[in-house]
DSSP file (Angstrom, degrees, kcal/mol; ACC not computed):
  #  RESIDUE AA STRUCTURE BP1 BP2  ACC     N-H-->O    O-->H-N    N-H-->O    O-->H-N    TCO  KAPPA ALPHA  PHI   PSI    X-CA   Y-CA   Z-CA
    1    1 A X     >        0   0    0      0, 0.0     4,-1.5     0, 0.0     3,-0.1   0.000 360.0 360.0 360.0 -33.4   25.7  217.0  169.6
    2    2 A X  H  >  +     0   0    0      1,-0.2     4,-1.8     2,-0.2     5,-0.1   0.847 360.0  58.0 -66.1 -33.7   22.7  217.5  171.9
    3    3 A X  H  > S+     0   0    0      1,-0.2     4,-2.2     2,-0.2    -1,-0.2   0.892 103.4  53.3 -63.6 -38.7   20.3  216.4  169.1
    4    4 A X  H  > S+     0   0    0      1,-0.2     4,-2.2     2,-0.2    -1,-0.2   0.899 107.7  50.3 -62.9 -41.1   22.2  213.0  168.9
    5    5 A X  H  X S+     0   0    0     -4,-1.5     4,-2.1     1,-0.2    -1,-0.2   0.866 109.6  51.4 -66.3 -36.0   21.7  212.4  172.6
    6    6 A X  H  X S+     0   0    0     -4,-1.8     4,-2.2     2,-0.2    -2,-0.2   0.905 110.3  49.0 -67.0 -42.0   18.0  213.2  172.4
    7    7 A X  H  X S+     0   0    0     -4,-2.2     4,-2.2     2,-0.2    -2,-0.2   0.918 111.9  48.2 -64.1 -44.2   17.6  210.7  169.5
    8    8 A X  H  X S+     0   0    0     -4,-2.2     4,-1.6     1,-0.2    -1,-0.2   0.896 111.3  50.7 -63.7 -40.8   19.4  208.0  171.3
    9    9 A X  H  X S+     0   0    0     -4,-2.1     4,-1.0     1,-0.2    -1,-0.2   0.894 110.9  48.6 -65.3 -40.2   17.4  208.6  174.5
   10   10 A X  H  X S+     0   0    0     -4,-2.2     4,-0.7     1,-0.2     3,-0.5   0.890 109.4  52.8 -67.1 -38.9   14.1  208.4  172.5
   11   11 A X  H >< S+     0   0    0     -4,-2.2     3,-0.5     1,-0.2    -1,-0.2   0.839 106.0  53.9 -66.2 -33.0   15.2  205.2  170.8
   12   12 A X  H 3< S+     0   0    0     -4,-1.6    -1,-0.2     1,-0.2    -2,-0.2   0.759  96.7  66.3 -73.2 -24.6   16.0  203.6  174.2
   13   13 A X  H 3< S-     0   0    0     -4,-1.0     2,-0.2    -3,-0.5    -1,-0.2   0.792  97.6-143.9 -68.9 -27.4   12.5  204.3  175.5
   14   14 A X    <<  -     0   0    0     -4,-0.7    -1,-0.2    -3,-0.5     2,-0.2  -0.631  42.3 -15.1  98.7-158.8   10.8  201.9  173.0
   15   15 A X        -     0   0    0     -2,-0.2     2,-0.1     1,-0.1    -4,-0.0  -0.520  63.2-123.8 -85.4 148.8    7.5  202.2  171.2
   16   16 A X     >  -     0   0    0     -2,-0.2     4,-2.0     1,-0.1     5,-0.2  -0.437  28.1-108.4 -82.3 165.6    4.8  204.7  172.2
   17   17 A X  H  > S+     0   0    0      1,-0.2     4,-2.4     2,-0.2     5,-0.2   0.884 119.7  53.0 -61.5 -40.0    1.3  203.5  172.9
   18   18 A X  H  > S+     0   0    0      2,-0.2     4,-2.3     1,-0.2    -1,-0.2   0.908 107.3  51.5 -65.0 -41.8    0.0  205.0  169.7
   19   19 A X  H  > S+     0   0    0      1,-0.2     4,-2.1     2,-0.2    -1,-0.2   0.914 111.1  48.2 -61.0 -42.8    2.6  203.2  167.6
   20   20 A X  H  X S+     0   0    0     -4,-2.0     4,-2.5     1,-0.2    -2,-0.2   0.900 110.6  51.1 -65.0 -40.9    1.7  199.9  169.3
   21   21 A X  H  X S+     0   0    0     -4,-2.4     4,-2.4     2,-0.2    -2,-0.2   0.890 109.1  51.1 -64.0 -39.6   -2.0  200.5  168.7
   22   22 A X  H  X S+     0   0    0     -4,-2.3     4,-2.4     2,-0.2    -2,-0.2   0.932 111.3  47.7 -63.5 -45.1   -1.4  201.2  165.0
   23   23 A X  H  X S+     0   0    0     -4,-2.1     4,-2.4     1,-0.2    -2,-0.2   0.913 112.4  49.0 -62.8 -43.3    0.5  198.0  164.6
   24   24 A X  H  X S+     0   0    0     -4,-2.5     4,-2.3     2,-0.2    -1,-0.2   0.898 111.0  50.5 -63.7 -40.5   -2.2  196.0  166.4
   25   25 A X  H  X S+     0   0    0     -4,-2.4     4,-2.2     2,-0.2    -2,-0.2   0.917 110.9  48.6 -64.1 -43.0   -4.9  197.5  164.2
   26   26 A X  H  X S+     0   0    0     -4,-2.4     4,-2.5     1,-0.2     5,-0.2   0.924 111.8  49.1 -63.1 -44.2   -2.9  196.7  161.1
   27   27 A X  H  X S+     0   0    0     -4,-2.4     4,-2.5     1,-0.2    -1,-0.2   0.885 109.9  52.6 -62.9 -38.2   -2.4  193.1  162.2
   28   28 A X  H  X S+     0   0    0     -4,-2.3     4,-2.2     2,-0.2    -2,-0.2   0.913 110.0  47.4 -63.4 -43.1   -6.1  192.8  163.0
   29   29 A X  H  X S+     0   0    0     -4,-2.2     4,-2.2     2,-0.2    -2,-0.2   0.933 113.2  47.9 -64.8 -46.0   -7.1  194.0  159.6
   30   30 A X  H  X S+     0   0    0     -4,-2.5     4,-2.3     1,-0.2    -2,-0.2   0.898 111.5  51.5 -61.5 -40.1   -4.6  191.6  157.9
   31   31 A X  H  X S+     0   0    0     -4,-2.5     4,-2.4    -5,-0.2    -1,-0.2   0.901 108.5  50.7 -63.6 -41.4   -5.9  188.8  160.1
   32   32 A X  H  X S+     0   0    0     -4,-2.2     4,-2.0     2,-0.2    -2,-0.2   0.903 111.2  48.4 -64.2 -41.0   -9.5  189.4  159.2
   33   33 A X  H  X S+     0   0    0     -4,-2.2     4,-2.0     2,-0.2    -2,-0.2   0.919 111.7  49.8 -64.2 -43.2   -8.7  189.4  155.5
   34   34 A X  H  X S+     0   0    0     -4,-2.3     4,-2.3     1,-0.2    -2,-0.2   0.903 109.3  51.2 -63.7 -41.6   -6.7  186.2  155.8
   35   35 A X  H  X S+     0   0    0     -4,-2.4     4,-2.5     1,-0.2    -1,-0.2   0.905 108.6  51.9 -63.1 -41.3   -9.6  184.5  157.7
   36   36 A X  H  X S+     0   0    0     -4,-2.0     4,-1.7     1,-0.2    -1,-0.2   0.900 110.4  48.5 -61.9 -40.6  -12.0  185.5  155.0
   37   37 A X  H  X S+     0   0    0     -4,-2.0     4,-1.6     1,-0.2    -2,-0.2   0.908 112.7  47.7 -66.2 -41.9   -9.8  184.0  152.3
   38   38 A X  H  X S+     0   0    0     -4,-2.3     4,-2.1     1,-0.2    -2,-0.2   0.873 108.1  54.9 -68.3 -36.8   -9.4  180.8  154.2
   39   39 A X  H  X S+     0   0    0     -4,-2.5     4,-2.0     1,-0.2    -1,-0.2   0.897 106.8  51.1 -64.5 -39.6  -13.1  180.4  154.8
   40   40 A X  H  X S+     0   0    0     -4,-1.7     4,-2.0     1,-0.2    -1,-0.2   0.889 109.8  50.3 -63.0 -39.4  -13.8  180.7  151.1
   41   41 A X  H  X S+     0   0    0     -4,-1.6     4,-2.4     1,-0.2    -2,-0.2   0.874 107.8  53.6 -66.8 -37.6  -11.3  178.0  150.4
   42   42 A X  H  X S+     0   0    0     -4,-2.1     4,-2.1     2,-0.2    -2,-0.2   0.916 108.3  49.2 -64.0 -43.5  -12.8  175.7  153.0
   43   43 A X  H  X S+     0   0    0     -4,-2.0     4,-1.9     1,-0.2    -1,-0.2   0.915 112.1  48.4 -62.9 -42.9  -16.3  176.0  151.4
   44   44 A X  H  X S+     0   0    0     -4,-2.0     4,-2.2     1,-0.2    -1,-0.2   0.903 110.1  52.2 -63.4 -41.1  -14.9  175.2  148.0
   45   45 A X  H  X S+     0   0    0     -4,-2.4     4,-2.5     1,-0.2    -1,-0.2   0.881 107.5  52.2 -64.0 -38.0  -13.0  172.2  149.3
   46   46 A X  H  X S+     0   0    0     -4,-2.1     4,-2.4     2,-0.2    50,-0.3   0.901 108.9  50.2 -64.7 -40.1  -16.1  170.9  150.9
   47   47 A X  H  X S+     0   0    0     -4,-1.9     4,-2.3     2,-0.2    -2,-0.2   0.925 112.4  46.3 -63.3 -44.6  -18.0  171.1  147.6
   48   48 A X  H  X S+     0   0    0     -4,-2.2     4,-2.3     1,-0.2    -2,-0.2   0.913 112.7  50.5 -64.8 -42.2  -15.3  169.3  145.8
   49   49 A X  H  X S+     0   0    0     -4,-2.5     4,-2.5     1,-0.2    -2,-0.2   0.900 110.8  49.2 -62.8 -40.5  -15.1  166.6  148.4
   50   50 A X  H  X S+     0   0    0     -4,-2.4     4,-2.6     2,-0.2    -2,-0.2   0.913 110.7  49.8 -66.3 -42.3  -18.8  166.1  148.3
   51   51 A X  H  X S+     0   0    0     -4,-2.3     4,-1.9     2,-0.2    -2,-0.2   0.907 112.8  47.4 -62.4 -41.5  -18.8  165.8  144.5
   52   52 A X  H  X S+     0   0    0     -4,-2.3     4,-2.3     2,-0.2    -2,-0.2   0.923 112.9  48.4 -65.8 -44.2  -16.0  163.3  144.7
   53   53 A X  H  X S+     0   0    0     -4,-2.5     4,-2.9     2,-0.2     5,-0.2   0.902 108.6  53.8 -63.4 -41.4  -17.7  161.2  147.4
   54   54 A X  H  X S+     0   0    0     -4,-2.6     4,-2.1     1,-0.2    -1,-0.2   0.911 110.9  46.6 -59.5 -42.8  -21.0  161.2  145.5
   55   55 A X  H  X S+     0   0    0     -4,-1.9     4,-2.1     2,-0.2    -1,-0.2   0.902 112.7  49.5 -66.7 -40.3  -19.3  159.8  142.5
   56   56 A X  H  X S+     0   0    0     -4,-2.3     4,-2.1     2,-0.2    -2,-0.2   0.909 111.7  48.0 -64.8 -42.0  -17.4  157.2  144.6
   57   57 A X  H  X S+     0   0    0     -4,-2.9     4,-2.5     2,-0.2    -1,-0.2   0.894 109.0  54.3 -66.5 -38.8  -20.6  156.1  146.3
   58   58 A X  H  X S+     0   0    0     -4,-2.1     4,-2.2    -5,-0.2    -1,-0.2   0.922 108.5  49.1 -60.0 -43.6  -22.4  155.9  142.9
   59   59 A X  H  X S+     0   0    0     -4,-2.1     4,-2.1     1,-0.2    -1,-0.2   0.895 110.3  51.0 -62.1 -40.2  -19.6  153.6  141.7
   60   60 A X  H  X S+     0   0    0     -4,-2.1     4,-2.5     2,-0.2    -2,-0.2   0.890 108.7  51.2 -65.5 -39.1  -19.9  151.4  144.8
   61   61 A X  H  X S+     0   0    0     -4,-2.5     4,-2.6     2,-0.2    -2,-0.2   0.906 109.1  51.2 -63.3 -41.2  -23.7  151.1  144.3
   62   62 A X  H  X S+     0   0    0     -4,-2.2     4,-1.9     2,-0.2    -2,-0.2   0.897 110.4  48.5 -64.4 -39.5  -23.1  150.0  140.7
   63   63 A X  H  X S+     0   0    0     -4,-2.1     4,-2.2     2,-0.2    -2,-0.2   0.915 111.4  50.5 -64.5 -42.6  -20.6  147.3  141.9
   64   64 A X  H  X S+     0   0    0     -4,-2.5     4,-2.9     1,-0.2     6,-0.3   0.921 109.5  51.0 -59.8 -44.6  -23.1  146.2  144.5
   65   65 A X  H  X S+     0   0    0     -4,-2.6     4,-1.7     1,-0.2     5,-0.2   0.872 109.1  50.8 -63.3 -38.3  -25.9  146.0  141.8
   66   66 A X  H  < S+     0   0    0     -4,-1.9    -1,-0.2     2,-0.2    -2,-0.2   0.925 116.0  41.1 -65.1 -44.0  -23.7  143.9  139.5
   67   67 A X  H  < S+     0   0    0     -4,-2.2    -2,-0.2     1,-0.2    -1,-0.2   0.915 127.6  29.4 -71.9 -43.0  -22.8  141.4  142.3
   68   68 A X  H  < S-     0   0    0     -4,-2.9    -2,-0.2     2,-0.3    -3,-0.2   0.485  96.5-128.3-100.4  -4.5  -26.3  141.1  143.9
   69   69 A X  S  < S+     0   0    0     -4,-1.7     2,-0.3    -5,-0.3    -4,-0.2   0.735  83.1  67.0  62.7  23.9  -28.5  141.8  140.8
   70   70 A X  S    S-     0   0    0     -6,-0.3    -2,-0.3    -5,-0.2    -1,-0.2  -0.975  90.1 -93.8-160.6 161.8  -30.4  144.5  142.7
   71   71 A X        -     0   0    0     -2,-0.3    -9,-0.1     1,-0.1   -10,-0.0  -0.496  50.9 -98.7 -75.9 151.3  -29.8  147.9  144.3
   72   72 A X        -     0   0    0     -2,-0.2    -1,-0.1     1,-0.1     3,-0.1  -0.359  21.6-129.4 -66.3 152.3  -28.9  148.1  147.9
   73   73 A X  S    S-     0   0    0      1,-0.2     2,-0.3    -3,-0.1    -1,-0.1   0.889  89.5  -5.3 -67.2 -39.6  -31.7  148.8  150.4
   74   74 A X  S >  S-     0   0    0     28,-0.0     3,-1.4     1,-0.0     4,-0.3  -0.938  77.4-101.8-147.3 168.8  -29.6  151.6  151.9
   75   75 A X  G >  S+     0   0    0     -2,-0.3     3,-1.7     1,-0.3     4,-0.3   0.762 113.7  70.8 -67.5 -24.0  -26.1  152.9  151.6
   76   76 A X  G >  S+     0   0    0      1,-0.3     3,-1.2     2,-0.2     4,-0.3   0.751  83.6  71.6 -65.4 -20.7  -25.0  151.1  154.7
   77   77 A X  G X  S+     0   0    0     -3,-1.4     3,-0.6     1,-0.2    -1,-0.3   0.757  88.1  65.1 -62.3 -22.7  -25.3  147.9  152.7
   78   78 A X  G <  S+     0   0    0     -3,-1.7     7,-3.3    -4,-0.3     8,-0.8   0.725 107.4  38.0 -72.4 -22.1  -22.2  149.0  150.9
   79   79 A X  G <  S+     0   0    0     -3,-1.2     2,-0.2    -4,-0.3    -1,-0.2   0.271 100.0  91.8-115.0  10.3  -20.0  148.8  154.0
   80   80 A X    <   +     0   0    0     -3,-0.6     3,-0.1    -4,-0.3     5,-0.1  -0.670  69.6  22.9-102.0 159.1  -21.4  145.7  155.6
   81   81 A X  S    S-     0   0    0     -2,-0.2     3,-0.1     1,-0.2    -3,-0.0  -0.211 102.6 -51.5  88.0-174.9  -20.3  142.1  155.2
   82   82 A X  S    S+     0   0    0      1,-0.2     2,-0.7    -2,-0.0    -1,-0.2   0.928 126.9  44.4 -67.5 -46.6  -17.1  140.4  154.2
   83   83 A X  S    S-     0   0    0     -3,-0.1     2,-0.3     2,-0.0    -1,-0.2  -0.877  76.4-162.7-105.6 111.3  -16.6  142.3  151.0
   84   84 A X        -     0   0    0     -2,-0.7    -5,-0.2    -5,-0.1    -6,-0.1  -0.648  12.6-154.5 -89.6 151.7  -17.3  146.0  151.3
   85   85 A X  S    S+     0   0    0     -7,-3.3     2,-0.4    -2,-0.3    -6,-0.2   0.471  78.6  48.9-101.0  -5.4  -17.9  148.1  148.2
   86   86 A X  S >  S-     0   0    0     -8,-0.8     3,-0.8   -26,-0.1    -1,-0.2  -0.983  77.1-132.6-142.0 124.3  -16.7  151.4  149.7
   87   87 A X  T 3  S+     0   0    0     -2,-0.4    -2,-0.0     1,-0.2    -8,-0.0  -0.415  85.5  46.7 -71.0 149.9  -13.5  152.2  151.6
   88   88 A X  T >  S-     0   0    0     -2,-0.1     3,-0.9     3,-0.1     4,-0.4   0.385  94.1-125.4 102.1  -3.4  -13.8  154.2  154.8
   89   89 A X  G X  S-     0   0    0     -3,-0.8     3,-1.5     1,-0.2     4,-0.2  -0.197  70.3 -24.0  62.2-154.1  -16.7  152.3  156.4
   90   90 A X  G >  S+     0   0    0      1,-0.3     3,-1.4     2,-0.2    -1,-0.2   0.727 131.2  71.3 -66.8 -20.7  -19.8  154.2  157.5
   91   91 A X  G X  S+     0   0    0     -3,-0.9     3,-1.3     1,-0.3    -1,-0.3   0.796  89.1  62.1 -63.6 -27.5  -17.7  157.4  157.8
   92   92 A X  G <  S+     0   0    0     -3,-1.5    -1,-0.3    -4,-0.4    -2,-0.2   0.605  95.4  62.3 -72.6 -10.3  -17.5  157.5  154.0
   93   93 A X  G <  S+     0   0    0     -3,-1.4     8,-2.7    -4,-0.2     2,-0.5   0.301  86.8  87.9 -97.4   8.2  -21.3  157.8  153.9
   94   94 A X  B <  S-A  100   0A   0     -3,-1.3     6,-0.2     6,-0.3    20,-0.0  -0.922  73.5-134.9-110.3 130.5  -21.2  161.2  155.8
   95   95 A X    >   -     0   0    0      4,-3.5     3,-2.2    -2,-0.5     4,-0.2  -0.245  33.8 -94.4 -78.5 170.6  -20.9  164.4  153.8
   96   96 A X  T 3  S+     0   0    0      1,-0.3    -1,-0.1   -50,-0.3   -49,-0.1   0.647 125.8  58.4 -61.4 -13.5  -18.6  167.3  154.7
   97   97 A X  T 3  S-     0   0    0      2,-0.2    -1,-0.3   -51,-0.1     3,-0.1   0.172 121.5-106.7-100.2  16.2  -21.4  169.0  156.5
   98   98 A X  S <  S+     0   0    0     -3,-2.2     2,-0.3     1,-0.2    -2,-0.1   0.807  82.1 119.6  64.6  35.4  -21.8  165.9  158.8
   99   99 A X        -     0   0    0     -4,-0.2    -4,-3.5     0, 0.0    -1,-0.2  -0.956  68.0-102.7-124.0 147.7  -25.1  164.7  157.3
  100  100 A X  B     -A   94   0A   0     -2,-0.3    -6,-0.3    -6,-0.2    15,-0.2  -0.392  30.2-119.2 -71.4 143.8  -25.5  161.3  155.7
  101  101 A X        -     0   0    0     -8,-2.7     2,-0.4    13,-0.1    13,-0.2  -0.460  33.4-137.5 -68.8 154.4  -25.6  160.9  151.9
  102  102 A X  E     -B  113   0B   0     11,-2.6    11,-2.3    -2,-0.1     2,-0.6  -0.926   4.9-138.5-121.8 146.2  -28.9  159.5  150.7
  103  103 A X  E     -B  112   0B   0     -2,-0.4     2,-0.5     9,-0.2     9,-0.2  -0.902  20.5-166.4 -99.3 118.6  -29.7  156.9  148.1
  104  104 A X  E     -B  111   0B   0      7,-2.8     7,-2.1    -2,-0.6     2,-0.4  -0.930   6.8-165.2-109.0 128.4  -32.7  157.9  146.0
  105  105 A X  E     +B  110   0B   0     -2,-0.5     5,-0.2     5,-0.2     2,-0.2  -0.885  21.2 176.2-118.1 144.9  -34.3  155.2  143.8
  106  106 A X  E >  S-B  109   0B   0      3,-3.0     3,-1.9    -2,-0.4     2,-0.4  -0.739  71.5 -63.1-142.3  89.3  -36.7  155.3  140.9
  107  107 A X  T 3  S-     0   0    0      1,-0.3    -1,-0.1    -2,-0.2     0, 0.0  -0.565 118.7 -16.6  67.1-122.6  -37.2  151.8  139.6
  108  108 A X  T 3  S+     0   0    0     -2,-0.4    -1,-0.3    -3,-0.1     2,-0.2   0.549 124.2  88.1 -90.9  -8.5  -33.8  150.7  138.3
  109  109 A X  E <   +B  106   0B   0     -3,-1.9    -3,-3.0     2,-0.0     2,-0.3  -0.607  54.6 167.8 -87.5 151.4  -32.5  154.3  138.2
  110  110 A X  E     -B  105   0B   0     -5,-0.2     2,-0.3    -2,-0.2    -5,-0.2  -0.976  16.3-168.3-152.9 163.2  -30.8  155.8  141.2
  111  111 A X  E     -B  104   0B   0     -7,-2.1    -7,-2.8    -2,-0.3     2,-0.4  -0.980  20.8-127.7-151.4 158.1  -28.7  158.7  142.4
  112  112 A X  E     -B  103   0B   0     -2,-0.3    17,-2.5    -9,-0.2     2,-0.4  -0.858  30.6-169.1-104.8 140.0  -26.8  159.7  145.4
  113  113 A X  E     -BC 102 128B   0    -11,-2.3   -11,-2.6    -2,-0.4     2,-0.4  -0.984  17.7-167.6-137.6 144.0  -27.5  163.1  147.0
  114  114 A X  E     - C   0 127B   0     13,-2.2    13,-2.1    -2,-0.4   -13,-0.1  -0.953  29.8-128.8-119.9 145.6  -26.0  165.4  149.7
  115  115 A X    > > -     0   0    0     -2,-0.4     5,-0.9   -15,-0.2     3,-0.5   0.656  45.2-150.5 -67.6 -15.1  -27.9  168.3  151.1
  116  116 A X  G > 5 -     0   0    0      1,-0.2     3,-1.9     3,-0.2    -1,-0.2  -0.271  50.6 -26.4  75.0-164.2  -25.0  170.6  150.3
  117  117 A X  G 3 5S+     0   0    0      8,-0.3    -1,-0.2     1,-0.3    -2,-0.1   0.800 140.0  51.2 -58.7 -32.1  -24.1  173.7  152.3
  118  118 A X  G < 5S-     0   0    0     -3,-0.5    -1,-0.3     2,-0.2    -2,-0.2   0.538 101.5-137.5 -84.4  -2.8  -27.6  174.4  153.5
  119  119 A X  T < 5 +     0   0    0     -3,-1.9     2,-0.5     1,-0.2    -3,-0.2   0.676  65.1 117.0  60.9  22.0  -27.8  170.7  154.7
  120  120 A X    > < -     0   0    0     -5,-0.9     3,-0.8    -6,-0.1     2,-0.2  -0.976  60.5-137.0-125.8 121.3  -31.3  170.3  153.3
  121  121 A X  T 3  S+     0   0    0     -2,-0.5    -6,-0.1     1,-0.2     3,-0.1  -0.551  86.0  41.9 -77.9 137.6  -32.1  167.8  150.5
  122  122 A X  T 3  S+     0   0    0      1,-0.4    -1,-0.2    -2,-0.2     2,-0.2   0.494  89.9 108.8 105.0   7.9  -34.4  169.1  147.8
  123  123 A X  S X  S-     0   0    0     -3,-0.8     3,-1.5    -8,-0.1    -1,-0.4  -0.599  83.4 -97.7-110.5 175.3  -32.9  172.6  147.4
  124  124 A X  T 3  S+     0   0    0      1,-0.3    -8,-0.0    -2,-0.2    -3,-0.0   0.747 116.4  59.0 -66.4 -25.0  -30.8  174.1  144.6
  125  125 A X  T 3  S+     0   0    0    -10,-0.1    -8,-0.3    -5,-0.1    -1,-0.3   0.338  75.4 130.4 -90.8  10.6  -27.5  173.5  146.3
  126  126 A X    <   -     0   0    0     -3,-1.5     2,-0.6   -10,-0.1   -11,-0.2  -0.283  54.1-138.0 -59.5 146.2  -27.9  169.7  146.5
  127  127 A X  E     -C  114   0B   0    -13,-2.1   -13,-2.2   -77,-0.0     2,-0.3  -0.951  29.6-179.4-109.3 116.7  -25.0  167.7  145.2
  128  128 A X  E >>  -C  113   0B   0     -2,-0.6     3,-1.4   -15,-0.2     4,-1.0  -0.896  36.2-133.8-123.4 145.3  -26.3  164.8  143.2
  129  129 A X  T 34 S+     0   0    0    -17,-2.5     4,-0.4    -2,-0.3   -16,-0.1   0.765 108.0  56.0 -68.4 -24.3  -24.5  162.0  141.4
  130  130 A X  T 34 S+     0   0    0    -18,-0.3    -1,-0.3     1,-0.2     4,-0.1   0.454 115.5  38.1 -86.2   1.5  -26.7  162.4  138.3
  131  131 A X  T <> S+     0   0    0     -3,-1.4     4,-2.2     2,-0.1    -2,-0.2   0.446  87.7  90.4-125.8  -5.1  -25.6  166.1  138.1
  132  132 A X  H  X S+     0   0    0     -4,-1.0     4,-1.9     1,-0.2     5,-0.1   0.875  87.6  52.3 -66.5 -36.3  -21.9  166.1  139.1
  133  133 A X  H  > S+     0   0    0     -4,-0.4     4,-1.2     2,-0.2    -1,-0.2   0.920 110.6  47.9 -64.8 -42.9  -20.7  165.6  135.5
  134  134 A X  H  > S+     0   0    0      1,-0.2     4,-0.7     2,-0.2     3,-0.3   0.904 112.6  48.1 -63.9 -41.9  -22.8  168.6  134.3
  135  135 A X  H  < S+     0   0    0     -4,-2.2     3,-0.4     1,-0.2    -1,-0.2   0.820 107.4  56.3 -71.5 -28.5  -21.6  170.8  137.1
  136  136 A X  H  < S+     0   0    0     -4,-1.9    -1,-0.2     1,-0.2    -2,-0.2   0.790 103.4  55.4 -71.1 -26.3  -18.0  169.9  136.4
  137  137 A X  H  <        0   0    0     -4,-1.2    -1,-0.2    -3,-0.3    -2,-0.2   0.697 360.0 360.0 -79.0 -19.2  -18.3  171.0  132.8
  138  138 A X     <        0   0    0     -4,-0.7    -1,-0.2    -3,-0.4    -2,-0.1   0.486 360.0 360.0 -68.0 360.0  -19.5  174.5  133.7
């Protein structure tokens, strides 16, 4: 009978400090793993959003070219005037890393580019409208 009273008394005292520390450590480890998983998803989502935006802006440039018989001077021409060619206003011209997309022209050819995760145009991680189809097939 005395053992039962000891068990009940211990249960009423609550958790020991060591038990609480173990639980906090486990929660910290689980939290760190979850954050790492979410960060990877965020990066992937930004890449997909940039590829989609590059394609949408390319389509808007093509519509502009059909209507005006020339390429726009800059991407902001797509969102000015009575008839805009791109929904979202000037905000649609900013990539997920908060840098503007750029219109690169070579005669009658053009492409839209984002600097990508390193935010620098001219590097391997650039997202370009003339390469999005190829990268989607990989």
